[in-house]
KEPA-950041 format. One line per field, with one value per atom (N, C-alpha, C): residue in one letter; atom name; x, y, z. Coordinates in steps of 0.05 Angstrom, whole numbers. Example, Ala and Ser with C-alpha at 12.3 -4.5 7.8 and 13.67 -1.06 7.14 Angstrom:
2
residu [a, a, a, s, s, s]
atome [N, CA, C, N, CA, C]
px [264, 246, 264, 257, 273, 258]
py [-114, -90, -66, -45, -21, 1]
pz [156, 156, 156, 142, 143, 157]
This chain:
102
residu [d, d, d, l, l, l, i, i, i, t, t, t, a, a, a, p, p, p, a, a, a, f, f, f, t, t, t, e, e, e, h, h, h, l, l, l, n, n, n, q, q, q, q, q, q, a, a, a, a, a, a, y, y, y, i, i, i, r, r, r, d, d, d, a, a, a, l, l, l, h, h, h, r, r, r, l, l, l, c, c, c, e, e, e, q, q, q, y, y, y, p, p, p, k, k, k, l, l, l, i, i, i, e, e, e, g, g, g, v, v, v, t, t, t, g, g, g, i, i, i, g, g, g, l, l, l, m, m, m, i, i, i, g, g, g, l, l, l, s, s, s, c, c, c, v, v, v, i, i, i, n, n, n, n, n, n, g, g, g, d, d, d, l, l, l, i, i, i, d, d, d, a, a, a, l, l, l, q, q, q, q, q, q, n, n, n, k, k, k, l, l, l, l, l, l, a, a, a, v, v, v, k, k, k, a, a, a, g, g, g, a, a, a, n, n, n, t, t, t, i, i, i, r, r, r, l, l, l, l, l, l, p, p, p, p, p, p, l, l, l, n, n, n, v, v, v, s, s, s, r, r, r, d, d, d, e, e, e, v, v, v, n, n, n, s, s, s, a, a, a, l, l, l, d, d, d, t, t, t, l, l, l, t, t, t, n, n, n, v, v, v, l, l, l, s, s, s, q, q, q, w, w, w, q, q, q]
atome [N, CA, C, N, CA, C, N, CA, C, N, CA, C, N, CA, C, N, CA, C, N, CA, C, N, CA, C, N, CA, C, N, CA, C, N, CA, C, N, CA, C, N, CA, C, N, CA, C, N, CA, C, N, CA, C, N, CA, C, N, CA, C, N, CA, C, N, CA, C, N, CA, C, N, CA, C, N, CA, C, N, CA, C, N, CA, C, N, CA, C, N, CA, C, N, CA, C, N, CA, C, N, CA, C, N, CA, C, N, CA, C, N, CA, C, N, CA, C, N, CA, C, N, CA, C, N, CA, C, N, CA, C, N, CA, C, N, CA, C, N, CA, C, N, CA, C, N, CA, C, N, CA, C, N, CA, C, N, CA, C, N, CA, C, N, CA, C, N, CA, C, N, CA, C, N, CA, C, N, CA, C, N, CA, C, N, CA, C, N, CA, C, N, CA, C, N, CA, C, N, CA, C, N, CA, C, N, CA, C, N, CA, C, N, CA, C, N, CA, C, N, CA, C, N, CA, C, N, CA, C, N, CA, C, N, CA, C, N, CA, C, N, CA, C, N, CA, C, N, CA, C, N, CA, C, N, CA, C, N, CA, C, N, CA, C, N, CA, C, N, CA, C, N, CA, C, N, CA, C, N, CA, C, N, CA, C, N, CA, C, N, CA, C, N, CA, C, N, CA, C, N, CA, C, N, CA, C, N, CA, C, N, CA, C, N, CA, C, N, CA, C, N, CA, C, N, CA, C, N, CA, C, N, CA, C, N, CA, C, N, CA, C, N, CA, C, N, CA, C, N, CA, C, N, CA, C]
px [18, 1, 12, 37, 55, 70, 75, 87, 72, 40, 20, 7, 17, 5, 15, -12, 4, 22, 30, 51, 73, 77, 102, 115, 93, 92, 102, 92, 101, 131, 140, 167, 179, 176, 194, 198, 175, 178, 200, 192, 208, 238, 245, 274, 287, 269, 278, 284, 267, 270, 288, 295, 318, 345, 348, 371, 377, 358, 367, 373, 358, 365, 390, 402, 429, 448, 439, 464, 463, 441, 447, 462, 460, 477, 503, 512, 541, 553, 528, 542, 550, 536, 543, 564, 572, 599, 618, 621, 639, 638, 631, 625, 646, 669, 694, 688, 675, 675, 648, 624, 598, 581, 564, 547, 519, 511, 478, 466, 444, 419, 407, 403, 380, 365, 349, 327, 301, 293, 263, 266, 253, 241, 272, 278, 305, 327, 319, 337, 351, 372, 388, 406, 415, 438, 451, 479, 495, 516, 509, 526, 554, 576, 607, 616, 637, 657, 673, 690, 709, 701, 719, 716, 698, 677, 656, 671, 683, 696, 713, 731, 743, 729, 705, 691, 676, 668, 659, 682, 702, 727, 729, 733, 733, 710, 683, 660, 661, 664, 666, 691, 713, 736, 720, 708, 694, 666, 661, 639, 612, 605, 587, 583, 568, 559, 550, 564, 551, 558, 542, 553, 552, 564, 563, 539, 523, 506, 504, 504, 499, 529, 530, 552, 564, 590, 595, 571, 561, 543, 542, 539, 541, 507, 504, 476, 480, 461, 456, 431, 431, 400, 396, 388, 378, 355, 358, 331, 311, 290, 257, 256, 266, 263, 283, 301, 319, 313, 336, 324, 341, 328, 342, 374, 376, 408, 421, 411, 426, 433, 412, 416, 442, 439, 461, 483, 485, 511, 523, 505, 517, 523, 506, 510, 543, 545, 566, 593, 596, 614, 616, 599, 602, 612, 601, 617, 644, 650, 683, 697, 684, 708, 706, 688, 688, 709, 707, 729, 756, 762, 794, 798, 779, 789, 802, 793, 803, 835]
py [-29, -1, 27, 28, 43, 59, 40, 48, 56, 50, 64, 85, 91, 120, 144, 164, 187, 199, 201, 216, 207, 181, 162, 168, 166, 167, 200, 221, 244, 248, 236, 234, 227, 200, 190, 208, 222, 238, 265, 273, 300, 290, 273, 261, 258, 245, 237, 260, 278, 309, 325, 323, 343, 329, 298, 285, 294, 286, 293, 325, 338, 364, 372, 365, 364, 352, 323, 313, 331, 342, 359, 379, 393, 415, 407, 379, 367, 360, 351, 351, 373, 396, 421, 432, 427, 437, 417, 393, 373, 362, 376, 358, 334, 343, 326, 300, 295, 277, 254, 272, 269, 276, 265, 282, 273, 262, 256, 243, 245, 230, 211, 194, 170, 157, 140, 126, 137, 121, 125, 125, 146, 154, 152, 138, 133, 111, 104, 87, 102, 116, 133, 122, 132, 126, 154, 151, 176, 169, 180, 175, 189, 164, 181, 186, 204, 211, 193, 198, 185, 151, 138, 111, 104, 87, 89, 72, 48, 34, 49, 72, 89, 107, 116, 128, 117, 92, 74, 75, 63, 59, 88, 105, 134, 133, 130, 138, 117, 84, 68, 73, 88, 94, 114, 131, 154, 147, 114, 105, 106, 114, 119, 96, 82, 59, 66, 51, 53, 30, 22, 1, 12, -9, -7, -11, 3, 3, 10, -11, -6, 7, 18, 32, 56, 52, 75, 90, 73, 84, 79, 92, 81, 82, 67, 65, 75, 93, 108, 96, 78, 75, 73, 91, 101, 88, 79, 61, 82, 71, 85, 106, 101, 119, 138, 142, 161, 187, 202, 225, 246, 271, 288, 297, 294, 300, 275, 253, 234, 234, 245, 250, 280, 296, 314, 310, 285, 278, 254, 242, 230, 248, 273, 294, 308, 313, 317, 306, 277, 264, 257, 252, 254, 281, 304, 329, 332, 322, 323, 305, 276, 261, 272, 288, 299, 325, 336, 362, 349, 331, 322, 310, 299, 286, 314, 334, 354, 367]
pz [5, -1, 0, 20, 13, -12, -25, -53, -72, -68, -93, -75, -47, -34, -52, -58, -74, -64, -37, -24, -35, -28, -38, -63, -80, -109, -115, -104, -107, -103, -81, -70, -85, -95, -115, -144, -155, -178, -171, -145, -139, -134, -119, -124, -148, -166, -191, -206, -206, -220, -209, -187, -173, -183, -181, -184, -213, -232, -263, -269, -255, -259, -252, -233, -222, -238, -250, -267, -294, -299, -324, -322, -304, -295, -293, -279, -282, -310, -332, -358, -365, -362, -380, -362, -341, -321, -331, -340, -346, -373, -394, -421, -432, -426, -433, -407, -392, -374, -376, -381, -377, -402, -409, -434, -436, -419, -419, -396, -389, -367, -383, -378, -388, -363, -369, -350, -346, -324, -312, -285, -279, -248, -233, -211, -199, -208, -228, -247, -263, -259, -278, -291, -312, -325, -334, -328, -337, -358, -384, -403, -398, -406, -400, -432, -427, -444, -440, -417, -404, -404, -394, -391, -373, -374, -348, -326, -333, -313, -296, -303, -293, -269, -287, -262, -239, -245, -227, -208, -219, -196, -177, -194, -168, -157, -161, -146, -126, -134, -113, -87, -99, -79, -55, -68, -50, -42, -32, -23, -38, -63, -78, -98, -96, -112, -138, -163, -188, -202, -218, -239, -267, -280, -312, -325, -345, -354, -386, -404, -434, -442, -462, -477, -462, -446, -432, -414, -399, -384, -361, -337, -305, -296, -283, -273, -243, -234, -212, -199, -176, -169, -142, -132, -104, -95, -66, -54, -63, -63, -63, -44, -20, 5, 11, -10, -9, 0, 24, 29, 16, 9, -3, 10, 35, 44, 35, 35, 17, -15, -30, -52, -53, -38, -42, -32, -17, -12, -30, -46, -71, -91, -96, -116, -108, -82, -73, -82, -79, -84, -114, -130, -156, -161, -152, -158, -159, -134, -120, -143, -154, -171, -192, -202, -236, -232, -209, -207, -203, -194, -192, -216, -230, -259, -283, -274, -298, -291]
């Protein structure tokens, strides 16, 4: 019942939109490293210009779990009950890793 509750669905949609907007901004900020955002809801793909395996390794070294998905893409799959603080922490980690790449 919780998963179908309107408030829970609204939370998921808000988190997904927030994450996607932030990732699109990162693509604009780091176009030589990442180039696009794909996926549905909280199942998010981040298309890489650099080798996705290298980016995944760097993220995992910084305690952010990501996996390979498709052609040079990484998958970010936060839990359905992810909080805004957790999202911001993950985005900060991703930003820090990307900024160290240049």
